[in-house]
C-alpha positions as CSV (number, residue, x, y, z in Angstrom):
1,M,-17.5,22.5,-36.1
2,G,-16.5,18.8,-35.8
3,V,-19.2,16.2,-36.0
4,F,-18.3,14.9,-32.5
5,A,-18.6,18.2,-30.6
6,A,-21.3,17.9,-28.0
7,S,-23.7,20.8,-27.7
8,P,-24.5,22.3,-24.2
9,S,-28.0,20.8,-24.3
10,F,-26.6,17.3,-24.8
11,G,-24.2,17.7,-21.8
12,Q,-27.1,18.9,-19.6
13,A,-29.2,16.0,-20.7
14,A,-26.4,13.5,-20.0
15,A,-26.0,15.0,-16.5
16,R,-29.8,14.7,-15.9
17,Q,-29.6,11.0,-16.9
18,R,-26.9,10.2,-14.3
19,P,-28.4,8.6,-11.1
20,S,-28.5,10.8,-7.9
21,L,-26.5,9.8,-4.9
22,D,-29.7,8.3,-3.4
23,D,-30.3,6.2,-6.5
24,V,-26.7,5.0,-6.2
25,L,-27.2,4.1,-2.6
26,S,-30.5,2.2,-3.3
27,A,-28.8,0.3,-6.2
28,Y,-25.8,-0.5,-4.0
29,L,-27.8,-1.7,-1.1
30,A,-29.9,-3.9,-3.4
31,G,-26.7,-5.7,-4.4
32,D,-25.4,-3.8,-7.4
33,T,-22.0,-3.3,-6.1
34,A,-20.6,-2.2,-9.4
35,V,-22.9,0.8,-9.6
36,V,-20.4,3.2,-8.0
37,A,-17.7,2.5,-10.6
38,R,-20.2,2.7,-13.4
39,T,-21.5,6.1,-12.2
40,F,-18.3,7.8,-11.0
41,T,-15.9,7.5,-13.9
42,G,-13.7,10.6,-13.2
43,S,-12.9,13.7,-11.1
44,R,-15.5,15.8,-12.9
45,V,-18.3,13.3,-12.3
46,F,-17.5,13.3,-8.5
47,Q,-17.6,17.0,-8.4
48,E,-20.8,17.3,-10.4
49,R,-22.7,14.6,-8.4
50,I,-21.4,15.2,-4.9
51,R,-19.8,18.7,-5.0
52,L,-16.9,17.6,-2.9
53,T,-15.5,21.2,-2.7
54,R,-18.6,21.9,-0.5
55,P,-18.2,19.4,2.3
56,K,-21.3,20.7,4.0
57,E,-23.5,19.5,1.2
58,L,-22.1,15.9,1.6
59,E,-22.6,16.2,5.4
60,R,-26.3,17.2,4.8
61,W,-26.9,14.2,2.6
62,L,-25.3,11.9,5.1
63,G,-27.6,13.1,7.9
64,S,-27.9,10.8,11.0
65,F,-25.7,7.7,10.9
66,D,-26.7,4.9,8.6
67,R,-24.4,2.0,8.0
68,G,-25.3,1.7,4.4
69,K,-24.3,5.2,3.7
70,A,-21.0,4.6,5.6
71,V,-20.2,1.6,3.4
72,L,-21.1,3.7,0.3
73,L,-18.6,6.3,1.4
74,L,-15.9,3.7,1.4
75,E,-17.0,2.5,-2.1
76,L,-16.9,6.1,-3.3
77,A,-13.3,6.4,-1.9
78,R,-12.3,3.1,-3.4
79,V,-13.4,4.2,-6.9
80,A,-11.9,7.7,-6.4
81,A,-8.5,6.0,-5.6
82,D,-8.5,4.8,-9.2
83,V,-10.0,7.8,-11.1
84,A,-9.7,10.9,-8.7
85,P,-7.2,10.0,-5.9
86,H,-7.2,13.6,-4.5
87,Y,-10.8,12.9,-3.3
88,V,-9.9,10.0,-1.1
89,V,-8.9,12.3,1.7
90,V,-12.2,14.2,1.4
91,F,-14.1,11.0,2.0
92,A,-11.8,10.0,4.9
93,R,-12.4,13.3,6.7
94,A,-16.2,13.2,6.1
95,G,-16.5,9.6,7.1
96,R,-14.4,9.8,10.3
97,G,-16.8,12.2,11.8
98,Y,-19.8,10.3,10.4
99,V,-18.8,6.9,11.7
100,G,-17.6,8.4,15.0
101,S,-21.1,9.7,15.5
102,S,-22.3,6.1,15.8
103,L,-20.2,5.6,18.9
104,G,-22.1,7.8,21.3
105,D,-22.6,6.8,24.9
106,N,-25.8,4.9,24.1
107,A,-24.5,3.2,21.0
108,R,-21.1,2.0,22.1
109,S,-22.0,-1.7,21.7
110,D,-19.4,-4.3,20.6
111,E,-21.0,-4.4,17.2
112,A,-20.8,-0.7,16.8
113,V,-17.2,-0.6,17.8
114,A,-16.4,-3.5,15.4
115,F,-18.0,-1.6,12.5
116,A,-16.2,1.7,13.3
117,R,-12.9,-0.2,13.6
118,T,-13.3,-2.0,10.3
119,W,-14.3,1.2,8.6
120,D,-11.1,2.9,10.0
121,R,-9.0,0.1,8.7
122,A,-10.5,0.2,5.2
123,I,-10.1,4.0,4.8
124,T,-6.6,3.9,6.2
125,G,-5.8,1.2,3.6
126,L,-7.2,3.4,0.9
127,L,-5.1,6.3,2.0
128,Q,-2.1,4.1,2.0
129,G,-2.9,2.9,-1.5
130,V,-2.9,6.5,-3.0
131,G,0.4,7.3,-1.1
132,Q,-1.1,9.7,1.4
133,G,1.4,9.0,4.3
134,R,0.8,12.3,6.1
135,Q,-2.9,11.9,5.8
136,V,-2.6,8.3,7.2
137,E,-0.9,9.8,10.2
138,E,-3.5,12.6,10.5
139,Y,-6.3,10.1,10.3
140,V,-4.9,7.7,12.8
141,D,-4.4,10.6,15.2
142,I,-8.1,11.5,14.9
143,A,-9.3,7.8,15.0
144,A,-7.3,7.0,18.2
145,G,-9.1,5.7,21.2
146,I,-11.9,3.5,19.7
147,P,-12.4,2.0,22.3
148,P,-10.8,4.6,24.6
149,G,-7.2,3.8,25.5
150,H,-6.7,1.2,22.8
151,L,-5.5,2.1,19.3
152,D,-6.3,-0.5,16.7
153,P,-3.2,-2.5,16.0
154,R,-3.7,-2.3,12.2
155,L,-3.5,1.5,12.6
156,V,-0.4,1.3,14.7
157,L,1.1,-0.8,11.9
158,A,-0.1,1.8,9.4
159,L,1.8,4.6,11.2
160,A,5.0,2.5,11.1
161,I,4.5,1.8,7.4
162,A,4.1,5.6,6.8
163,Q,7.6,6.0,8.4
164,E,9.0,3.2,6.5
165,R,7.8,4.7,3.3
166,R,9.3,8.0,4.1
167,C,12.7,6.3,4.5
168,W,12.3,4.5,1.2
169,A,11.6,7.7,-0.6
170,A,14.7,9.4,1.0
171,R,17.2,6.7,0.5
172,P,20.6,8.1,-0.6
173,S,20.9,5.7,-3.6
174,L,18.3,7.7,-5.4
175,D,20.9,10.6,-5.7
176,L,23.7,8.3,-7.1
177,P,24.2,6.2,-10.2
178,S,23.9,2.4,-9.6
179,Q,27.1,0.9,-8.3
180,G,26.0,-2.4,-9.8
181,L,25.5,-0.9,-13.2
182,S,28.9,0.9,-13.0
183,A,30.5,-2.5,-12.1
184,M,28.8,-4.2,-15.0
185,T,29.9,-1.6,-17.6
186,R,33.4,-1.8,-16.4
187,A,33.5,-5.6,-16.7
188,A,32.1,-5.3,-20.1
189,G,34.8,-2.9,-21.2
190,I,32.3,-0.1,-21.8
191,R,33.1,3.5,-20.8
192,I,30.2,5.8,-20.3
193,E,30.9,9.5,-20.6
194,N,28.5,11.8,-18.8
195,D,28.5,15.3,-17.4
196,L,26.8,14.4,-14.1
197,V,27.8,16.5,-11.1
198,L,27.9,14.1,-8.1
199,P,27.1,15.3,-4.5
200,S,30.1,16.0,-2.5
201,R,31.4,13.4,0.0
202,A,30.3,15.5,2.9
203,L,26.8,15.8,1.4
204,R,26.6,12.1,0.7
205,N,27.7,11.3,4.3
206,R,25.0,13.6,5.7
207,H,22.3,12.0,3.5
208,E,23.5,8.5,4.7
209,A,23.4,9.6,8.3
210,N,19.9,11.0,7.9
211,Y,18.8,7.8,6.2
212,Q,20.2,5.6,8.9
213,A,18.4,7.8,11.5
214,C,15.1,7.4,9.5
215,L,15.6,3.6,9.5
216,G,16.1,3.6,13.2
217,E,12.9,5.6,13.8
218,A,11.0,3.2,11.5
219,L,12.2,0.2,13.5
220,E,11.1,1.9,16.7
221,A,7.7,2.6,15.2
222,F,7.3,-1.1,14.4
223,A,8.1,-2.1,18.0
224,P,4.5,-2.0,19.3
225,A,3.2,-3.8,16.1
226,R,5.8,-6.5,16.7
227,A,4.4,-7.0,20.1
228,D,0.8,-7.4,19.1
229,A,-0.3,-10.9,18.1
230,E,-2.5,-9.6,15.2
231,T,0.3,-7.6,13.5
232,S,3.5,-9.3,14.8
233,I,4.4,-11.3,11.7
234,E,4.0,-8.5,9.3
235,A,5.8,-6.1,11.6
236,R,8.7,-8.5,11.9
237,V,8.8,-9.1,8.1
238,R,9.0,-5.4,7.5
239,S,11.5,-4.9,10.3
240,G,13.7,-7.5,8.7
241,W,13.7,-5.6,5.5
242,L,14.6,-2.4,7.3
243,L,17.5,-4.1,9.1
244,Y,18.7,-5.3,5.6
245,Q,18.6,-1.7,4.4
246,A,20.5,-0.7,7.5
247,D,23.4,-3.1,6.4
248,R,22.6,-5.4,9.3
249,P,22.0,-8.7,7.4
250,Q,22.6,-11.0,10.4
251,D,20.1,-9.1,12.4
252,A,17.7,-9.0,9.5
253,L,17.9,-12.8,9.2
254,A,17.2,-13.3,12.8
255,E,14.2,-11.0,12.6
256,L,12.8,-12.8,9.5
257,D,13.4,-16.2,11.1
258,T,10.9,-15.2,13.9
259,A,8.3,-14.4,11.3
260,V,6.6,-17.3,9.6
261,P,3.5,-16.2,7.7
262,A,0.6,-18.7,8.0
263,D,-0.9,-18.2,4.5
264,A,0.7,-18.4,1.1
265,G,-0.2,-14.8,0.2
266,E,1.5,-11.5,-0.3
267,L,3.1,-11.5,3.2
268,A,4.6,-14.9,2.7
269,Y,6.0,-13.7,-0.7
270,W,7.6,-10.7,0.9
271,H,9.1,-12.8,3.6
272,A,10.7,-15.2,1.1
273,L,11.8,-12.3,-1.2
274,F,13.5,-10.4,1.7
275,K,15.1,-13.6,3.1
276,G,16.6,-14.3,-0.3
277,R,18.1,-10.8,-0.4
278,V,19.4,-11.2,3.2
279,L,20.9,-14.6,2.5
280,G,22.6,-13.3,-0.6
281,A,24.2,-10.4,1.4
282,L,25.6,-13.1,3.8
283,N,27.1,-14.9,0.7
284,R,24.8,-17.9,1.3
285,H,23.9,-18.0,-2.4
286,E,22.4,-21.5,-2.5
287,D,20.1,-20.7,0.4
288,A,19.2,-17.4,-1.2
289,A,18.3,-19.2,-4.4
290,A,16.1,-21.6,-2.5
291,S,14.3,-18.7,-0.8
292,F,13.7,-17.0,-4.1
293,R,12.2,-20.2,-5.4
294,V,9.9,-20.2,-2.4
295,A,8.7,-16.8,-3.5
296,L,8.2,-17.9,-7.0
297,G,6.2,-20.8,-5.8
298,I,3.8,-18.4,-4.1
299,V,3.7,-15.9,-7.1
300,P,5.0,-17.7,-10.3
301,G,6.6,-15.2,-12.7
302,A,7.1,-12.4,-10.1
303,Q,9.9,-10.3,-11.5
304,S,11.7,-9.3,-8.2
305,A,12.0,-12.9,-7.1
306,G,12.8,-14.1,-10.6
307,V,15.7,-11.7,-10.9
308,G,16.9,-12.5,-7.5
309,L,16.9,-16.2,-8.4
310,A,18.9,-15.7,-11.6
311,F,21.4,-13.5,-9.9
312,E,22.1,-15.9,-7.0
313,L,22.4,-18.8,-9.4
314,L,24.9,-16.8,-11.3
315,R,26.8,-16.0,-8.1
316,S,26.9,-19.7,-7.3
317,G,28.6,-20.4,-10.6
318,R,25.5,-22.0,-12.2
319,A,25.5,-19.7,-15.3
320,E,23.3,-22.1,-17.5
321,E,20.6,-22.4,-14.8
322,A,20.7,-18.6,-14.3
323,D,20.2,-18.1,-18.0
324,S,17.3,-20.6,-18.0
325,A,15.7,-18.8,-15.1
326,A,16.0,-15.4,-16.7
327,R,14.5,-16.8,-20.0
328,A,11.6,-18.3,-18.1
329,L,11.0,-15.0,-16.3
330,R,10.8,-13.1,-19.6
331,A,8.3,-15.6,-21.0
332,H,6.1,-15.4,-17.9
333,S,3.4,-13.0,-16.8
334,P,3.7,-9.2,-16.8
335,A,5.5,-7.4,-14.0
336,G,2.1,-6.2,-12.6
337,S,1.7,-9.5,-10.8
338,D,4.6,-8.9,-8.5
339,P,3.4,-8.2,-4.9
340,W,6.7,-6.1,-4.3
341,L,5.0,-3.3,-6.5
342,F,2.5,-2.6,-3.7
343,Y,4.6,-3.4,-0.6
344,H,4.7,0.2,0.4
345,Q,0.9,0.5,0.1
346,G,0.4,-1.4,3.3
347,D,-3.2,-2.5,3.9
348,W,-4.4,-1.4,0.4
349,R,-4.4,-5.2,-0.4
350,L,-6.9,-5.9,2.4
351,V,-9.5,-3.1,1.7
352,G,-11.8,-5.3,-0.5
353,R,-12.1,-7.8,2.3
354,W,-12.9,-5.2,4.9
355,I,-15.5,-3.5,2.7
356,D,-17.1,-7.0,2.2
357,E,-17.3,-7.4,6.0
358,L,-18.9,-4.0,6.5
359,R,-21.4,-4.7,3.8
360,R,-22.4,-7.8,5.7
361,M,-22.6,-5.8,9.0
362,S,-24.9,-3.3,7.4
363,K,-27.6,-5.7,6.3
């Protein structure tokens, strides 16, 4: 037997030493916000401590509505998103009924509605973060009507993003070799031999037609979000990107010009990034380069904007500047700092802010 093999008694002792869910709740409410991540380090620990395959046990522990427990559910879902993403849906389903119970006829105060709405936003963002588009749609359908007759605009936006993400995953270019790569290899005098069997023209045409229909549905889905003051700017930025993908760069530019993000955050970065792509498609290479520089001013070293800048400089005949931009990009921060990488995760980026708000509401 190896010297590092754990005996059954050791495993049982370790399990006994782990805090109970009540212990975690007490520590969390006392201000130890890192206790959930320390305690729940993997899928097995979630199952051992909460028995998520037995939802009734979690339901019994929750009992009557308590805001502290509702926030803890979100923290559990946030940690699960990192170490056991398949459990996020379980927490979403348990929490929807639990938080909904706080909105009885005698408890429908403005404060109670605000708490439930923020909870819905946070869990929807977590579902988006783990790529559960269909579960987002399922959750929004359940959460509709709080208050009655008015769906939260952030959830309307989440539905549209789920459709947008569906189109992105089904784009025809995934089935074909890159035309840009083929052009570059030909220009370099390189011949690549392969045995790829390409889709027939008829099949490619059918895929393209389906893709364009999908983009049209996504644009329609964003229409109510474009009309709401809270979500209008983001919905227009995303609609502009969809129009670009639909090969409508002039319409895309007009849409992006109506959207001016107020803060220099991820949304402003996406706006500048997409505008650079659109201007490039319109052969306005100097303007495209300027837009990519705006994006890099928001997130220095971001790869998608950096590559776009180098490409547009090259297309403008400024080869030395393009080379300098490419070298600067390689010397900068890793690709993980590029907000493009979590564009399709929607409100995932806002979850921490909403949990902080809920924590303040629960005191």
